[in-house]
N, C-alpha and C positions, 0 to 999 in steps of 0.2 A: 232304815235312813241311807242314803249316799253320802261319803265325807271324802273330803279330799284333807291332806293333814300336810304340811312340810312341801308341798310339792315345789321343786325347782326344777328349770330344764334350762341347758346352753345350746347355743347354737356356736360354736368354735369361741370366740371371747364376746359373745354376744349372753349375758344373762335375761331370757326372756321371761322366766317365772322365777320370782324370792320369796320361797318361803309360805306358797298360799295355801292358805288352810279356810275351810268353809263348811256346814252342812246344808244339804236337801233334804229337808224333813219328808214323812210322807204326807200325801192330802193337802201340797201345799203347792204354789209355783211361787219358784224364787227366781226373778230377774237379774242378768251377770249383764252387768253393764260397763262403761268405760270407752277410751278414745281409741281409734284405729292404730294396732299397734301394741294395746295395755296387755294382751296375753290371752284372752278369753276365749279363741279358739285351739290355741297351745292348751287349755286347760281343757275344753272338751275332748281334743284329739286323745289327750291322755286319760281322762275319765273312759273314753271308748275304745282303749287299748291301739288304737293306731298310731301312736307317738309313745314312746320309753321316757317316763321322768328321769332327769338326771339323779334327782333327791326325791324324798317322800312317798305316801305313799295314799291309795285309792280303796275306801275298805266300802264293803256293802253290810249293813246290822253287825257292824263291827269285827268282821272279818275278811279278810284281804279277797280284793275285787279277782274274782277266777273269768278265764275265757267263757265257760259253760253258764256263769249267772250272767257276763255282758253280752251273750247271744239273746238274750230275752230281754235286752234294753230294746229302746225305740230310737232312733237317732234320724235328724234331719240335718244335714248340711245346709251350709252356705250356697256353696256350689250344687246345683241340680245332679244329684245322683243317677239319674235314672235312663232308661235306654230311649231315643229320641224316636227312632225308628220303628217300637216296638207299642201293640196297640193298647191302649191304657188298662182295660181289665184284665188283658191277659199277661200283662207284668205285676200286676197286684196279686194275681193269682199265685204268680210264679214264687214271689216274696212270699208270701203267704204259704206256700208248699214248702220254701226252701228253711220256713220257720216250724214246721211239722204241724202245722194245721190240715194237712190230707184234703177229703171234700171238702172242708168248712171253708177253704181259700177263696172259691169263689163266691160262695155264700159272702162272705165278710168282705169281697172286694165289690161289690153288686151293693149291700147295705153302706160303704164307706162314699162311695161314686153317688148315692142317690142322696144321703147329708147333705152332700157339695155342690149339689146343683148339675152335677155331671153326668148322671146315666143314661142322658142322650147320645155322648161322647165318647161312651165306654168301647164303642169297636173302634174311634180314631187313635192317628198313631197321637205319640206323646208331641212329635213336633210341629203339628199343626194348632196346635193350642197356644192359646195368649201365653202369654210370661205370668201371669195372676192365676189361670187356671193350671199351669203347669205346677205351682206353687201349693196349690191346691191338691196334684196329685202326688206332690212330695209328702204331704203330712199323712196322707190316705196311707203311705207306703210305710211312714212310721210307724202309723197305729193296727197295718195289718194283722199283727201278731198279738194284740192285747198285752201289750209291754207293761214291764213292772216295774219299770223307771223309762222317763223321757227328756232326753237331752235334744235341744233344737237351737239352730245357729241361725237367728236371724229369720224366723219363720212368718214375720208380717213384711218382708222388705217385698216394697212394690204393689204390694194389694189396696185395693180402693176402700172405705169404710164398710161396705156389704160384704167383701170377702172377708176382712178382719173378721166382722160381726158372724159372718157363715163358720170359720173356723174355731174361733172363741168359743161357739154354742155347741161344737163337734167336740172340743179338749174338755168342756166340761161334763158332756154327757159319757165322754169314751174312759177319760182316765176316773179311775175307784180310788176312794180317801186315804186308798194302803200307797198310789204311786206318787212319788218325788218328780215332780218337773223342774227342769232346770233350762232357762230360753233366753237367748241375748237377743241384745235391740241397741239401736240404736233412738230408737220412739219413744221420749222419756215420758210423755203422755200416755202411751198404751201400758207401759211397765206400771206405771203408776195406778193405772185402773185394773189389773188383771192381777198384779201381784199381790202376795203376801208375807214375800221376806227379800232382800234386796241385797245384793254382792257388788261394789265397786271394786274395779281392778284399775291403777293409774304405776303405769312403769313397770310392768309386773306384780304389783304388790298388791294386796287389800287392803284400802283406804278406809273402807267403811263398809258394813255388814250387821244384818239386823232385819225384826219387822221392819215395814215400810212404813206403818203408823210412828212407829219410834223414832225414825231417822226423821222423819219429817215435822216431828216435836221440835225437834233442835236443842238448843241449849236454851232457848227462851219459851215460853208459850206466849202467842201473841192472839190475843181479844180483837174480838168488833164489836162495838157498842154504837146502838143509833138509838138516838134519845128523841122527845117531842119538840125541846128547843135545840138550845146551842152547846155542843160538849167542850166548849175550851175550858169549863172549869176543870177536867182534866189533868191541866197541864200546874194544875196548885195540888195535885194530890200525892202525898210522899210514898217511895216505894216501888213506883211504875214508871216505866219508860214510854214516853207519847209519841209514837212513830209518825203519825198526820190525822189533823184534824180538819175536817170540811163541814163547815156548819152543824148539823144534827149528825155526823156519823164523825167517828174515831177508831185508830188502829192505837192499842198499846200492849208493850209485852211484859211480862213480868219471868221470875226467872221461875225454870223448871223444877225444882226443889222445893218452891214455895207451895205452903200447909194449906192452901186454899182459903187462909182467913181475908190475906190481902185481897182478892180476887172478891170474896161476898161482901169485904167493904166498900169498893167501887160501886157493885151492884146496888147495894142498900143506898149509897149515896146519890147515886141515880135515879131510883127509884121517889125519894125523897124529894129530889128535884122536880117530877113530873113524871109522866110516861114513856116507858122504855118498849121502844118498838123491837130494836133484836141485840143479844147479848151471846155471844156463843166465841169460841177458840177457832182460829184459822191457821189450815193447815200448812205447813212450808210447801211449798212446790218444790218436787222430784228434781228440776230444773236446777233448782237453789242449792238444794243437798247435794248434786252432782257437781256440781261448779265449786263449792265450799269442800268437797272432799277432794278435788282432784287438783285445786290449784295450788 
C-alpha cells in the first residue's frame, strides 16, 4: 500500500501542503481531486521523489519509500514528458530498457501500441500525432515496465470519449490487483465512474477522503419513490424530509444513521395505497460532494 502521512511543503512563505495524509490501496483506483492550486501536483511530485517534503513521509507497505522502489512506479505527468522528435516505438522501447526489460521492451511497446490503436503509427515521431494520441503514448510509457504502483496527473485531459474508454480498458487489463492507482482529474463524472476511493484536496488540506460510495451517501440518504397515484401523502409522514414531489414521483431524505425501520414503514405505506413502480436510494453526485467539501 502507498501511504502519505502528514505531508507539508513550503515554497518560501507559501504553505502548499498542510498535513496531507491518505492511503492508496492495492487494486483500487483512487481519485485525487481539487481546484487548481490545491496541491495535487505537488503531492504527486513528492510521492515520485521529484520534490522533497518540508515535513511528513511517504511509505510503501509500511516502510519509507526508497529511490529503488520508486523506480518501479509508473508516472504520467500532466505536462507531456516524451521526446517529440523520437519515433514512438523507439522511445517506448528505450524507456522499457531503462527499466530493465531488456529484449522484452520492444514486445511490450508493440503490445501497448496495438491496444491503444496506434500500431500503424509506431514508426512516426511523437510530434506528428494529435494531442489525444500523444496522451495515449504517454500512458503507454507509464505502463511499459509493468509498474508496481501507478501515479497519473490529469491522464484523460483533452481526450474524446472513445479515447478515454480505450485508456480505461487498457488500465483495467494492465493493472493487477496488487497495484495501487492514484490519478488526479478535473472531470468529476469520470472520477465517479472509475474510482473506488476519493481524496479531495482544498488549499493544501485533505477535506474529504474515503470510498466513493460512502462519500456519495453524505450525511443523509435520499430515496426516490414512484407510485401509481399521487405521492403527495409523503409530506405527512413523520421522520422524513420531502425534497420534491411531482405527481407520482417523489424524493425524500432520511438520516444516514437510520436503522431502516422508517424506510420500510414508508415502503409499506406506499404499497398499501397502490402499486409501487420504483423505490431506491439515490446517490449524491460527486460534483455535489466536491462542492460541499471545498466550500
